[in-house]
C-alpha positions as a Markdown table, in Angstrom:
| # | Residue | x | y | z |
|---|---|---|---|---|
| 1 | Met | 106.5 | 115.1 | 89.8 |
| 2 | Arg | 109.8 | 114.3 | 91.5 |
| 3 | Leu | 108.0 | 113.5 | 94.7 |
| 4 | Phe | 105.9 | 110.9 | 92.9 |
| 5 | Lys | 109.0 | 109.4 | 91.4 |
| 6 | His | 110.7 | 109.1 | 94.7 |
| 7 | Leu | 107.6 | 107.7 | 96.4 |
| 8 | Thr | 107.2 | 105.1 | 93.8 |
| 9 | Arg | 110.9 | 104.1 | 94.1 |
| 10 | Leu | 110.6 | 103.9 | 97.9 |
| 11 | Leu | 107.5 | 101.7 | 97.7 |
| 12 | Arg | 109.2 | 99.4 | 95.1 |
| 13 | Asp | 112.2 | 99.1 | 97.4 |
| 14 | Ile | 110.0 | 98.1 | 100.3 |
| 15 | Val | 108.3 | 95.4 | 98.3 |
| 16 | Ile | 111.6 | 94.1 | 97.0 |
| 17 | Phe | 112.9 | 94.0 | 100.6 |
| 18 | Ala | 109.8 | 92.2 | 101.8 |
| 19 | Lys | 110.2 | 89.6 | 99.0 |
| 20 | Glu | 113.9 | 89.0 | 99.6 |
| 21 | Asn | 113.7 | 88.7 | 103.4 |
| 22 | Lys | 110.2 | 87.1 | 103.5 |
| 23 | Ala | 109.1 | 90.0 | 105.7 |
| 24 | Trp | 105.5 | 90.4 | 104.4 |
| 25 | Trp | 104.4 | 91.9 | 107.6 |
| 26 | Ile | 106.0 | 95.2 | 106.5 |
| 27 | Val | 103.6 | 95.7 | 103.6 |
| 28 | Pro | 100.4 | 96.1 | 105.7 |
| 29 | Ile | 102.1 | 98.6 | 108.0 |
| 30 | Val | 103.2 | 100.7 | 105.0 |
| 31 | Val | 99.7 | 100.6 | 103.6 |
| 32 | Val | 98.2 | 101.7 | 106.9 |
| 33 | Leu | 100.7 | 104.6 | 107.2 |
| 34 | Leu | 100.0 | 105.7 | 103.6 |
| 35 | Leu | 96.2 | 105.7 | 104.2 |
| 36 | Thr | 96.7 | 107.7 | 107.4 |
| 37 | Ala | 98.8 | 110.3 | 105.6 |
| 38 | Val | 96.1 | 110.6 | 102.9 |
| 39 | Ile | 93.4 | 111.0 | 105.5 |
| 40 | Ile | 95.4 | 113.7 | 107.3 |
| 41 | Val | 96.1 | 115.6 | 104.2 |
| 42 | Ala | 92.5 | 115.4 | 103.0 |
| 43 | Gly | 91.3 | 116.6 | 106.4 |
| 44 | Gln | 93.5 | 119.6 | 106.3 |
| 45 | Thr | 92.3 | 120.7 | 102.9 |
| 46 | Val | 88.6 | 120.3 | 103.9 |
| 47 | Ala | 88.9 | 122.0 | 107.3 |
| 48 | Pro | 88.6 | 125.6 | 106.2 |
| 49 | Phe | 85.4 | 124.9 | 104.3 |
| 50 | Ile | 83.8 | 123.2 | 107.4 |
| 51 | Tyr | 84.5 | 126.3 | 109.6 |
| 52 | Thr | 82.6 | 128.5 | 107.2 |
| 53 | Leu | 79.5 | 126.4 | 107.5 |
| 54 | Phe | 79.2 | 127.0 | 111.2 |
């Protein structure tokens, strides 16, 4: 739960920084990095099940 709280605060700070400095190019980079992290974590959790099929 603490991790979710800190992640939410970090994302909020990034959005506030982008608003104040008009640096909207940062937001897509953060979104792509988060999606990449989700794909990596999902791939690691599915990998042991794939090996048992072959």
